[in-house]
HTML snippet that shows the backbone in 3Dmol.js (N, CA, C, O; Angstrom):
<script src="https://3Dmol.org/build/3Dmol-min.js"></script>
<div id="view" style="width:600px;height:400px;position:relative"></div>
<script>
const pdb = `
ATOM      1  N   MET A   1     -11.090   4.275 -21.477  1.00  0.00           N
ATOM      2  CA  MET A   1      -9.678   4.648 -21.748  1.00  0.00           C
ATOM      3  C   MET A   1      -9.585   4.412 -22.954  1.00  0.00           C
ATOM      4  O   MET A   1      -8.844   3.457 -23.188  1.00  0.00           O
ATOM      5  N   PRO A   2     -10.055   4.910 -23.873  1.00  0.00           N
ATOM      6  CA  PRO A   2      -9.207   5.692 -25.276  1.00  0.00           C
ATOM      7  C   PRO A   2      -8.785   7.175 -24.871  1.00  0.00           C
ATOM      8  O   PRO A   2      -7.757   7.771 -25.195  1.00  0.00           O
ATOM      9  N   VAL A   3      -9.939   7.657 -24.007  1.00  0.00           N
ATOM     10  CA  VAL A   3      -9.468   8.981 -23.930  1.00  0.00           C
ATOM     11  C   VAL A   3      -7.848   9.778 -23.941  1.00  0.00           C
ATOM     12  O   VAL A   3      -7.247  10.673 -24.535  1.00  0.00           O
ATOM     13  N   PHE A   4      -7.594   8.485 -22.545  1.00  0.00           N
ATOM     14  CA  PHE A   4      -6.150   8.430 -22.492  1.00  0.00           C
ATOM     15  C   PHE A   4      -4.831   8.366 -23.187  1.00  0.00           C
ATOM     16  O   PHE A   4      -3.794   8.990 -22.962  1.00  0.00           O
ATOM     17  N   THR A   5      -5.171   7.290 -24.260  1.00  0.00           N
ATOM     18  CA  THR A   5      -4.887   6.715 -25.263  1.00  0.00           C
ATOM     19  C   THR A   5      -4.173   7.824 -25.710  1.00  0.00           C
ATOM     20  O   THR A   5      -2.980   8.025 -25.485  1.00  0.00           O
ATOM     21  N   PHE A   6      -5.168   8.773 -26.555  1.00  0.00           N
ATOM     22  CA  PHE A   6      -5.235   9.946 -26.920  1.00  0.00           C
ATOM     23  C   PHE A   6      -4.829  10.786 -26.441  1.00  0.00           C
ATOM     24  O   PHE A   6      -3.821  11.143 -27.052  1.00  0.00           O
ATOM     25  N   LEU A   7      -5.004  11.308 -25.726  1.00  0.00           N
ATOM     26  CA  LEU A   7      -4.074  12.200 -24.321  1.00  0.00           C
ATOM     27  C   LEU A   7      -2.204  11.723 -24.632  1.00  0.00           C
ATOM     28  O   LEU A   7      -1.168  12.290 -24.982  1.00  0.00           O
ATOM     29  N   ALA A   8      -2.583  10.590 -24.306  1.00  0.00           N
ATOM     30  CA  ALA A   8      -1.075  10.084 -23.991  1.00  0.00           C
ATOM     31  C   ALA A   8      -0.227  10.512 -25.372  1.00  0.00           C
ATOM     32  O   ALA A   8       0.878  11.017 -25.170  1.00  0.00           O
ATOM     33  N   VAL A   9      -0.817  10.286 -27.251  1.00  0.00           N
ATOM     34  CA  VAL A   9      -0.360  10.324 -27.865  1.00  0.00           C
ATOM     35  C   VAL A   9       0.043  11.363 -28.786  1.00  0.00           C
ATOM     36  O   VAL A   9       1.023  11.405 -29.530  1.00  0.00           O
ATOM     37  N   VAL A  10      -1.285  12.547 -28.520  1.00  0.00           N
ATOM     38  CA  VAL A  10      -0.983  13.832 -28.569  1.00  0.00           C
ATOM     39  C   VAL A  10       0.084  14.479 -27.931  1.00  0.00           C
ATOM     40  O   VAL A  10       0.848  15.172 -28.602  1.00  0.00           O
ATOM     41  N   GLY A  11       0.272  14.315 -26.452  1.00  0.00           N
ATOM     42  CA  GLY A  11       1.306  14.662 -25.548  1.00  0.00           C
ATOM     43  C   GLY A  11       2.610  14.173 -26.273  1.00  0.00           C
ATOM     44  O   GLY A  11       3.421  15.093 -26.377  1.00  0.00           O
ATOM     45  N   LEU A  12       3.076  12.882 -26.848  1.00  0.00           N
ATOM     46  CA  LEU A  12       4.463  12.525 -27.306  1.00  0.00           C
ATOM     47  C   LEU A  12       4.701  13.776 -28.208  1.00  0.00           C
ATOM     48  O   LEU A  12       5.528  14.679 -28.085  1.00  0.00           O
ATOM     49  N   VAL A  13       3.674  13.556 -29.213  1.00  0.00           N
ATOM     50  CA  VAL A  13       3.600  14.425 -30.790  1.00  0.00           C
ATOM     51  C   VAL A  13       4.151  16.001 -30.643  1.00  0.00           C
ATOM     52  O   VAL A  13       4.902  16.560 -31.443  1.00  0.00           O
ATOM     53  N   LEU A  14       3.552  16.615 -29.334  1.00  0.00           N
ATOM     54  CA  LEU A  14       3.445  17.527 -29.076  1.00  0.00           C
ATOM     55  C   LEU A  14       5.433  17.913 -28.520  1.00  0.00           C
ATOM     56  O   LEU A  14       6.122  18.851 -28.922  1.00  0.00           O
ATOM     57  N   ILE A  15       5.689  17.214 -27.897  1.00  0.00           N
ATOM     58  CA  ILE A  15       7.217  17.032 -27.228  1.00  0.00           C
ATOM     59  C   ILE A  15       8.060  16.685 -28.458  1.00  0.00           C
ATOM     60  O   ILE A  15       9.263  16.942 -28.492  1.00  0.00           O
ATOM     61  N   GLY A  16       7.503  16.182 -29.321  1.00  0.00           N
ATOM     62  CA  GLY A  16       8.739  15.892 -30.152  1.00  0.00           C
ATOM     63  C   GLY A  16       8.462  16.524 -31.221  1.00  0.00           C
ATOM     64  O   GLY A  16       9.263  16.088 -32.048  1.00  0.00           O
ATOM     65  N   LEU A  17       7.631  17.502 -31.846  1.00  0.00           N
ATOM     66  CA  LEU A  17       7.664  18.667 -32.043  1.00  0.00           C
ATOM     67  C   LEU A  17       8.359  19.659 -31.263  1.00  0.00           C
ATOM     68  O   LEU A  17       8.823  20.474 -32.061  1.00  0.00           O
ATOM     69  N   LEU A  18       8.658  19.983 -30.045  1.00  0.00           N
ATOM     70  CA  LEU A  18       9.279  20.663 -29.888  1.00  0.00           C
ATOM     71  C   LEU A  18      10.801  20.356 -29.529  1.00  0.00           C
ATOM     72  O   LEU A  18      11.568  21.204 -29.073  1.00  0.00           O
ATOM     73  N   PHE A  19      11.061  19.326 -29.735  1.00  0.00           N
ATOM     74  CA  PHE A  19      12.100  18.968 -30.124  1.00  0.00           C
ATOM     75  C   PHE A  19      13.107  19.145 -31.042  1.00  0.00           C
ATOM     76  O   PHE A  19      14.324  19.227 -30.876  1.00  0.00           O
ATOM     77  N   VAL A  20      12.090  19.216 -32.531  1.00  0.00           N
ATOM     78  CA  VAL A  20      12.051  19.033 -33.845  1.00  0.00           C
ATOM     79  C   VAL A  20      12.304  20.716 -34.008  1.00  0.00           C
ATOM     80  O   VAL A  20      13.001  21.129 -34.935  1.00  0.00           O
ATOM     81  N   ALA A  21      11.615  21.742 -32.929  1.00  0.00           N
ATOM     82  CA  ALA A  21      11.826  22.936 -33.300  1.00  0.00           C
ATOM     83  C   ALA A  21      12.965  23.419 -32.853  1.00  0.00           C
ATOM     84  O   ALA A  21      13.463  24.475 -33.244  1.00  0.00           O
ATOM     85  N   ASP A  22      13.347  22.816 -32.173  1.00  0.00           N
ATOM     86  CA  ASP A  22      14.571  23.420 -31.270  1.00  0.00           C
ATOM     87  C   ASP A  22      16.470  22.685 -31.950  1.00  0.00           C
ATOM     88  O   ASP A  22      17.679  22.904 -31.875  1.00  0.00           O
ATOM     89  N   ALA A  23      15.637  21.931 -32.447  1.00  0.00           N
ATOM     90  CA  ALA A  23      16.702  21.424 -33.953  1.00  0.00           C
ATOM     91  C   ALA A  23      16.619  22.464 -35.321  1.00  0.00           C
ATOM     92  O   ALA A  23      17.488  22.785 -36.131  1.00  0.00           O
ATOM     93  N   THR A  24      15.529  22.747 -35.231  1.00  0.00           N
ATOM     94  CA  THR A  24      16.023  23.151 -36.439  1.00  0.00           C
ATOM     95  C   THR A  24      15.464  25.127 -36.710  1.00  0.00           C
ATOM     96  O   THR A  24      15.189  25.674 -37.778  1.00  0.00           O
ATOM     97  N   LEU A  25      15.473  25.673 -35.436  1.00  0.00           N
ATOM     98  CA  LEU A  25      15.382  26.912 -35.562  1.00  0.00           C
ATOM     99  C   LEU A  25      16.340  27.775 -35.262  1.00  0.00           C
ATOM    100  O   LEU A  25      17.182  27.106 -34.662  1.00  0.00           O
ATOM    101  N   GLU A  26      16.606  28.582 -35.313  1.00  0.00           N
ATOM    102  CA  GLU A  26      18.375  29.638 -35.144  1.00  0.00           C
ATOM    103  C   GLU A  26      17.852  29.781 -33.611  1.00  0.00           C
ATOM    104  O   GLU A  26      16.780  29.711 -33.010  1.00  0.00           O
ATOM    105  N   ASN A  27      19.163  30.012 -33.334  1.00  0.00           N
ATOM    106  CA  ASN A  27      19.178  31.067 -31.948  1.00  0.00           C
ATOM    107  C   ASN A  27      19.135  32.851 -31.862  1.00  0.00           C
ATOM    108  O   ASN A  27      20.046  33.600 -32.216  1.00  0.00           O
ATOM    109  N   GLY A  28      17.838  33.238 -31.302  1.00  0.00           N
ATOM    110  CA  GLY A  28      17.609  34.658 -31.832  1.00  0.00           C
ATOM    111  C   GLY A  28      19.206  35.156 -30.739  1.00  0.00           C
ATOM    112  O   GLY A  28      20.010  34.563 -30.020  1.00  0.00           O
ATOM    113  N   PRO A  29      18.929  36.782 -31.274  1.00  0.00           N
ATOM    114  CA  PRO A  29      19.690  37.812 -30.465  1.00  0.00           C
ATOM    115  C   PRO A  29      19.468  37.813 -29.099  1.00  0.00           C
ATOM    116  O   PRO A  29      18.256  37.676 -28.936  1.00  0.00           O
ATOM    117  N   PRO A  30      20.302  37.939 -27.556  1.00  0.00           N
ATOM    118  CA  PRO A  30      19.776  37.237 -26.514  1.00  0.00           C
ATOM    119  C   PRO A  30      19.126  37.986 -25.819  1.00  0.00           C
ATOM    120  O   PRO A  30      19.543  39.102 -26.128  1.00  0.00           O
ATOM    121  N   PRO A  31      18.286  38.112 -24.995  1.00  0.00           N
ATOM    122  CA  PRO A  31      17.574  39.287 -24.805  1.00  0.00           C
ATOM    123  C   PRO A  31      17.700  40.148 -24.275  1.00  0.00           C
ATOM    124  O   PRO A  31      18.712  40.038 -23.582  1.00  0.00           O
ATOM    125  N   ILE A  32      16.947  41.633 -24.079  1.00  0.00           N
ATOM    126  CA  ILE A  32      18.097  42.612 -23.596  1.00  0.00           C
ATOM    127  C   ILE A  32      17.209  42.977 -21.791  1.00  0.00           C
ATOM    128  O   ILE A  32      16.016  43.150 -21.541  1.00  0.00           O
ATOM    129  N   VAL A  33      18.531  42.970 -20.788  1.00  0.00           N
ATOM    130  CA  VAL A  33      18.389  42.676 -19.919  1.00  0.00           C
ATOM    131  C   VAL A  33      18.993  44.249 -19.417  1.00  0.00           C
ATOM    132  O   VAL A  33      20.094  44.747 -19.649  1.00  0.00           O
ATOM    133  N   THR A  34      17.665  44.885 -18.539  1.00  0.00           N
ATOM    134  CA  THR A  34      17.905  46.913 -18.240  1.00  0.00           C
ATOM    135  C   THR A  34      17.568  46.560 -16.923  1.00  0.00           C
ATOM    136  O   THR A  34      16.936  45.518 -16.753  1.00  0.00           O
ATOM    137  N   SER A  35      17.911  47.308 -15.891  1.00  0.00           N
ATOM    138  CA  SER A  35      17.801  47.126 -14.675  1.00  0.00           C
ATOM    139  C   SER A  35      17.491  48.897 -14.478  1.00  0.00           C
ATOM    140  O   SER A  35      17.823  49.383 -13.396  1.00  0.00           O
ATOM    141  N   ASP A  36      16.820  49.872 -15.600  1.00  0.00           N
ATOM    142  CA  ASP A  36      16.791  51.078 -15.790  1.00  0.00           C
ATOM    143  C   ASP A  36      15.246  51.363 -15.382  1.00  0.00           C
ATOM    144  O   ASP A  36      14.405  50.553 -15.771  1.00  0.00           O
ATOM    145  N   ARG A  37      14.927  52.247 -14.775  1.00  0.00           N
ATOM    146  CA  ARG A  37      12.773  52.769 -14.926  1.00  0.00           C
ATOM    147  C   ARG A  37      12.461  53.250 -15.312  1.00  0.00           C
ATOM    148  O   ARG A  37      11.741  54.119 -14.821  1.00  0.00           O
ATOM    149  N   THR A  38      12.859  53.072 -17.332  1.00  0.00           N
ATOM    150  CA  THR A  38      12.700  54.931 -18.196  1.00  0.00           C
ATOM    151  C   THR A  38      11.413  54.772 -18.203  1.00  0.00           C
ATOM    152  O   THR A  38      10.578  53.868 -18.233  1.00  0.00           O
ATOM    153  N   GLY A  39      11.523  56.467 -18.147  1.00  0.00           N
ATOM    154  CA  GLY A  39       9.562  55.938 -18.144  1.00  0.00           C
ATOM    155  C   GLY A  39       8.676  55.872 -17.410  1.00  0.00           C
ATOM    156  O   GLY A  39       7.615  56.191 -17.947  1.00  0.00           O
ATOM    157  N   LEU A  40       8.582  55.542 -16.186  1.00  0.00           N
ATOM    158  CA  LEU A  40       7.432  54.986 -14.818  1.00  0.00           C
ATOM    159  C   LEU A  40       8.065  56.025 -14.294  1.00  0.00           C
ATOM    160  O   LEU A  40       9.227  56.408 -14.159  1.00  0.00           O
ATOM    161  N   PRO A  41       6.783  56.449 -13.985  1.00  0.00           N
ATOM    162  CA  PRO A  41       6.511  57.147 -12.469  1.00  0.00           C
ATOM    163  C   PRO A  41       7.422  56.637 -11.106  1.00  0.00           C
ATOM    164  O   PRO A  41       7.691  55.522 -10.659  1.00  0.00           O
ATOM    165  N   LYS A  42       7.787  58.164 -10.641  1.00  0.00           N
ATOM    166  CA  LYS A  42       8.722  57.854  -9.259  1.00  0.00           C
ATOM    167  C   LYS A  42       7.133  56.150  -8.560  1.00  0.00           C
ATOM    168  O   LYS A  42       6.154  55.832  -9.235  1.00  0.00           O
ATOM    169  N   SER A  43       7.457  55.617  -7.372  1.00  0.00           N
ATOM    170  CA  SER A  43       6.582  55.033  -7.052  1.00  0.00           C
ATOM    171  C   SER A  43       6.377  55.871  -5.681  1.00  0.00           C
ATOM    172  O   SER A  43       7.254  56.282  -4.922  1.00  0.00           O
ATOM    173  N   TRP A  44       5.069  56.000  -5.585  1.00  0.00           N
ATOM    174  CA  TRP A  44       4.085  55.731  -4.491  1.00  0.00           C
ATOM    175  C   TRP A  44       4.912  55.293  -3.194  1.00  0.00           C
ATOM    176  O   TRP A  44       5.160  54.089  -3.123  1.00  0.00           O
ATOM    177  N   ARG A  45       5.633  56.583  -1.564  1.00  0.00           N
ATOM    178  CA  ARG A  45       5.554  55.633  -0.580  1.00  0.00           C
ATOM    179  C   ARG A  45       4.389  56.675   0.424  1.00  0.00           C
ATOM    180  O   ARG A  45       4.653  57.873   0.333  1.00  0.00           O
ATOM    181  N   PRO A  46       3.300  56.367   1.240  1.00  0.00           N
ATOM    182  CA  PRO A  46       2.953  57.086   2.212  1.00  0.00           C
ATOM    183  C   PRO A  46       3.724  58.059   3.066  1.00  0.00           C
ATOM    184  O   PRO A  46       4.904  57.768   3.266  1.00  0.00           O
ATOM    185  N   ASP A  47       3.377  58.879   3.463  1.00  0.00           N
ATOM    186  CA  ASP A  47       3.757  59.642   3.981  1.00  0.00           C
ATOM    187  C   ASP A  47       4.037  59.464   5.713  1.00  0.00           C
ATOM    188  O   ASP A  47       3.251  58.786   6.374  1.00  0.00           O
ATOM    189  N   ASP A  48       5.173  60.111   6.331  1.00  0.00           N
ATOM    190  CA  ASP A  48       5.680  59.744   7.467  1.00  0.00           C
ATOM    191  C   ASP A  48       3.576  59.012   8.582  1.00  0.00           C
ATOM    192  O   ASP A  48       2.413  59.335   8.341  1.00  0.00           O
ATOM    193  N   VAL A  49       4.008  58.308   9.360  1.00  0.00           N
ATOM    194  CA  VAL A  49       2.959  57.871   9.970  1.00  0.00           C
ATOM    195  C   VAL A  49       2.106  58.535  11.369  1.00  0.00           C
ATOM    196  O   VAL A  49       2.575  58.437  12.503  1.00  0.00           O
ATOM    197  N   LYS A  50       1.055  59.079  11.130  1.00  0.00           N
ATOM    198  CA  LYS A  50       1.159  59.889  12.224  1.00  0.00           C
ATOM    199  C   LYS A  50      -0.290  59.567  13.309  1.00  0.00           C
ATOM    200  O   LYS A  50      -1.485  59.480  13.026  1.00  0.00           O
ATOM    201  N   THR A  51       0.523  59.433  14.773  1.00  0.00           N
ATOM    202  CA  THR A  51      -0.582  58.782  14.840  1.00  0.00           C
ATOM    203  C   THR A  51      -1.991  59.857  15.919  1.00  0.00           C
ATOM    204  O   THR A  51      -1.759  60.662  16.822  1.00  0.00           O
ATOM    205  N   LEU A  52      -2.849  59.590  15.562  1.00  0.00           N
ATOM    206  CA  LEU A  52      -3.694  60.242  16.201  1.00  0.00           C
ATOM    207  C   LEU A  52      -4.377  59.739  18.126  1.00  0.00           C
ATOM    208  O   LEU A  52      -4.953  58.696  18.438  1.00  0.00           O
ATOM    209  N   THR A  53      -4.129  60.544  18.746  1.00  0.00           N
ATOM    210  CA  THR A  53      -4.518  60.767  20.328  1.00  0.00           C
ATOM    211  C   THR A  53      -5.537  61.645  20.840  1.00  0.00           C
ATOM    212  O   THR A  53      -5.396  62.854  21.023  1.00  0.00           O
ATOM    213  N   THR A  54      -6.777  60.830  21.105  1.00  0.00           N
ATOM    214  CA  THR A  54      -7.533  61.634  21.737  1.00  0.00           C
ATOM    215  C   THR A  54      -6.681  61.901  23.990  1.00  0.00           C
ATOM    216  O   THR A  54      -6.160  61.246  24.893  1.00  0.00           O
ATOM    217  N   ALA A  55      -7.119  63.213  23.674  1.00  0.00           N
ATOM    218  CA  ALA A  55      -7.012  63.400  25.713  1.00  0.00           C
ATOM    219  C   ALA A  55      -8.358  62.445  26.110  1.00  0.00           C
ATOM    220  O   ALA A  55      -9.196  62.130  25.265  1.00  0.00           O
ATOM    221  N   PRO A  56      -8.413  62.116  27.255  1.00  0.00           N
ATOM    222  CA  PRO A  56      -9.039  60.663  28.235  1.00  0.00           C
ATOM    223  C   PRO A  56     -10.054  61.886  28.867  1.00  0.00           C
ATOM    224  O   PRO A  56      -9.932  63.048  29.253  1.00  0.00           O
ATOM    225  N   ALA A  57     -10.896  61.090  28.754  1.00  0.00           N
ATOM    226  CA  ALA A  57     -12.500  61.652  28.943  1.00  0.00           C
ATOM    227  C   ALA A  57     -12.322  62.053  30.027  1.00  0.00           C
ATOM    228  O   ALA A  57     -11.594  61.358  30.735  1.00  0.00           O
ATOM    229  N   PRO A  58     -12.917  63.364  30.635  1.00  0.00           N
ATOM    230  CA  PRO A  58     -12.977  63.543  32.139  1.00  0.00           C
ATOM    231  C   PRO A  58     -14.249  62.558  32.758  1.00  0.00           C
ATOM    232  O   PRO A  58     -15.343  62.313  32.249  1.00  0.00           O
ATOM    233  N   ALA A  59     -13.463  61.941  34.496  1.00  0.00           N
ATOM    234  CA  ALA A  59     -14.702  61.399  35.489  1.00  0.00           C
ATOM    235  C   ALA A  59     -15.715  61.931  35.177  1.00  0.00           C
ATOM    236  O   ALA A  59     -15.941  63.003  34.615  1.00  0.00           O
ATOM    237  N   PRO A  60     -16.709  60.702  35.780  1.00  0.00           N
ATOM    238  CA  PRO A  60     -18.120  61.554  35.559  1.00  0.00           C
ATOM    239  C   PRO A  60     -18.465  61.899  36.448  1.00  0.00           C
ATOM    240  O   PRO A  60     -17.973  61.202  37.335  1.00  0.00           O
ATOM    241  N   ASP A  61     -19.432  63.047  37.053  1.00  0.00           N
ATOM    242  CA  ASP A  61     -19.338  63.419  38.419  1.00  0.00           C
ATOM    243  C   ASP A  61     -20.650  62.826  38.575  1.00  0.00           C
ATOM    244  O   ASP A  61     -21.702  62.940  37.947  1.00  0.00           O
ATOM    245  N   MET A  62     -20.160  61.916  39.965  1.00  0.00           N
ATOM    246  CA  MET A  62     -21.641  61.348  40.092  1.00  0.00           C
ATOM    247  C   MET A  62     -22.682  62.223  41.525  1.00  0.00           C
ATOM    248  O   MET A  62     -23.424  61.729  42.374  1.00  0.00           O
ATOM    249  N   THR A  63     -22.442  63.093  41.358  1.00  0.00           N
ATOM    250  CA  THR A  63     -22.784  64.233  42.591  1.00  0.00           C
ATOM    251  C   THR A  63     -23.550  64.929  42.337  1.00  0.00           C
ATOM    252  O   THR A  63     -23.927  65.808  43.113  1.00  0.00           O
ATOM    253  N   SER A  64     -24.064  64.733  41.053  1.00  0.00           N
ATOM    254  CA  SER A  64     -24.857  66.423  39.445  1.00  0.00           C
ATOM    255  C   SER A  64     -25.972  65.900  40.195  1.00  0.00           C
ATOM    256  O   SER A  64     -25.927  64.777  40.697  1.00  0.00           O
ATOM    257  N   ASP A  65     -26.968  66.661  40.296  1.00  0.00           N
ATOM    258  CA  ASP A  65     -28.852  66.353  40.192  1.00  0.00           C
ATOM    259  C   ASP A  65     -28.853  65.251  39.531  1.00  0.00           C
ATOM    260  O   ASP A  65     -29.164  64.152  39.991  1.00  0.00           O
ATOM    261  N   ALA A  66     -28.373  65.581  37.994  1.00  0.00           N
ATOM    262  CA  ALA A  66     -29.561  64.370  36.853  1.00  0.00           C
ATOM    263  C   ALA A  66     -28.713  62.567  37.685  1.00  0.00           C
ATOM    264  O   ALA A  66     -29.383  61.566  37.939  1.00  0.00           O
ATOM    265  N   VAL A  67     -27.455  62.676  37.874  1.00  0.00           N
ATOM    266  CA  VAL A  67     -27.900  61.270  38.098  1.00  0.00           C
ATOM    267  C   VAL A  67     -28.060  60.767  39.702  1.00  0.00           C
ATOM    268  O   VAL A  67     -27.845  59.596  40.015  1.00  0.00           O
ATOM    269  N   VAL A  68     -28.485  61.852  40.733  1.00  0.00           N
ATOM    270  CA  VAL A  68     -28.957  61.389  42.140  1.00  0.00           C
ATOM    271  C   VAL A  68     -30.050  61.512  42.270  1.00  0.00           C
ATOM    272  O   VAL A  68     -30.524  61.369  43.397  1.00  0.00           O
ATOM    273  N   SER A  69     -31.228  61.958  40.701  1.00  0.00           N
ATOM    274  CA  SER A  69     -32.092  61.435  40.453  1.00  0.00           C
ATOM    275  C   SER A  69     -33.294  60.105  39.653  1.00  0.00           C
ATOM    276  O   SER A  69     -34.418  59.611  39.557  1.00  0.00           O
ATOM    277  N   ALA A  70     -32.040  60.136  39.309  1.00  0.00           N
ATOM    278  CA  ALA A  70     -31.783  58.491  38.092  1.00  0.00           C
ATOM    279  C   ALA A  70     -31.276  57.331  39.008  1.00  0.00           C
ATOM    280  O   ALA A  70     -31.282  56.167  38.606  1.00  0.00           O
ATOM    281  N   GLN A  71     -30.772  57.736  40.436  1.00  0.00           N
ATOM    282  CA  GLN A  71     -30.506  56.272  41.153  1.00  0.00           C
ATOM    283  C   GLN A  71     -31.965  55.825  41.819  1.00  0.00           C
ATOM    284  O   GLN A  71     -32.797  56.573  42.333  1.00  0.00           O
ATOM    285  N   PRO A  72     -32.026  54.360  41.654  1.00  0.00           N
ATOM    286  CA  PRO A  72     -33.397  53.637  42.195  1.00  0.00           C
ATOM    287  C   PRO A  72     -33.591  54.419  43.954  1.00  0.00           C
ATOM    288  O   PRO A  72     -32.603  54.789  44.589  1.00  0.00           O
ATOM    289  N   LYS A  73     -35.347  54.573  44.612  1.00  0.00           N
ATOM    290  CA  LYS A  73     -34.989  55.072  45.106  1.00  0.00           C
ATOM    291  C   LYS A  73     -35.068  53.286  46.432  1.00  0.00           C
ATOM    292  O   LYS A  73     -35.755  52.291  46.206  1.00  0.00           O
ATOM    293  N   ALA A  74     -34.041  53.517  47.784  1.00  0.00           N
ATOM    294  CA  ALA A  74     -34.267  52.613  48.748  1.00  0.00           C
ATOM    295  C   ALA A  74     -34.990  51.971  49.248  1.00  0.00           C
ATOM    296  O   ALA A  74     -35.845  52.792  49.582  1.00  0.00           O
ATOM    297  N   VAL A  75     -35.433  50.715  49.696  1.00  0.00           N
ATOM    298  CA  VAL A  75     -37.096  50.698  50.089  1.00  0.00           C
ATOM    299  C   VAL A  75     -36.277  49.767  51.189  1.00  0.00           C
ATOM    300  O   VAL A  75     -35.369  48.953  51.023  1.00  0.00           O
ATOM    301  N   HIS A  76     -37.052  50.272  52.526  1.00  0.00           N
ATOM    302  CA  HIS A  76     -36.355  49.363  53.240  1.00  0.00           C
ATOM    303  C   HIS A  76     -37.381  49.095  53.827  1.00  0.00           C
ATOM    304  O   HIS A  76     -38.545  49.485  53.732  1.00  0.00           O
ATOM    305  N   VAL A  77     -36.584  48.021  54.778  1.00  0.00           N
ATOM    306  CA  VAL A  77     -37.422  46.508  55.094  1.00  0.00           C
ATOM    307  C   VAL A  77     -38.874  46.995  56.263  1.00  0.00           C
ATOM    308  O   VAL A  77     -38.731  47.827  57.159  1.00  0.00           O
ATOM    309  N   GLY A  78     -39.522  46.634  56.122  1.00  0.00           N
ATOM    310  CA  GLY A  78     -40.737  46.885  57.285  1.00  0.00           C
ATOM    311  C   GLY A  78     -41.678  47.431  56.699  1.00  0.00           C
ATOM    312  O   GLY A  78     -42.849  47.082  56.848  1.00  0.00           O
ATOM    313  N   GLU A  79     -41.348  48.233  56.057  1.00  0.00           N
ATOM    314  CA  GLU A  79     -42.306  50.014  55.435  1.00  0.00           C
ATOM    315  C   GLU A  79     -43.394  49.042  54.186  1.00  0.00           C
ATOM    316  O   GLU A  79     -43.148  48.003  53.573  1.00  0.00           O
ATOM    317  N   SER A  80     -44.159  49.599  54.190  1.00  0.00           N
ATOM    318  CA  SER A  80     -45.446  48.945  52.951  1.00  0.00           C
ATOM    319  C   SER A  80     -46.101  49.857  52.272  1.00  0.00           C
ATOM    320  O   SER A  80     -46.952  49.521  51.449  1.00  0.00           O
TER     321      SER A  80
END
`;
const viewer = $3Dmol.createViewer("view");
viewer.addModel(pdb, "pdb");
viewer.setStyle({}, {cartoon: {color: "spectrum"}});
viewer.zoomTo();
viewer.render();
</script>
């Protein structure tokens, strides 16, 4: 538990130093506030969205010689 006591004492000392610094230091000029973006490059924006479309594939020709020859042969019942 001595660690928590140490942290509590150090925390209180630091908070006390903040109050002392606030009371003794002079206030500076207000910060410069500007909304101009001088010297920065213009923000980049992508070009308009272009949707790529393709034509649908043609229907397969199921009567071609390659398709007909690749189909399994029908086995009739009763044949050996």
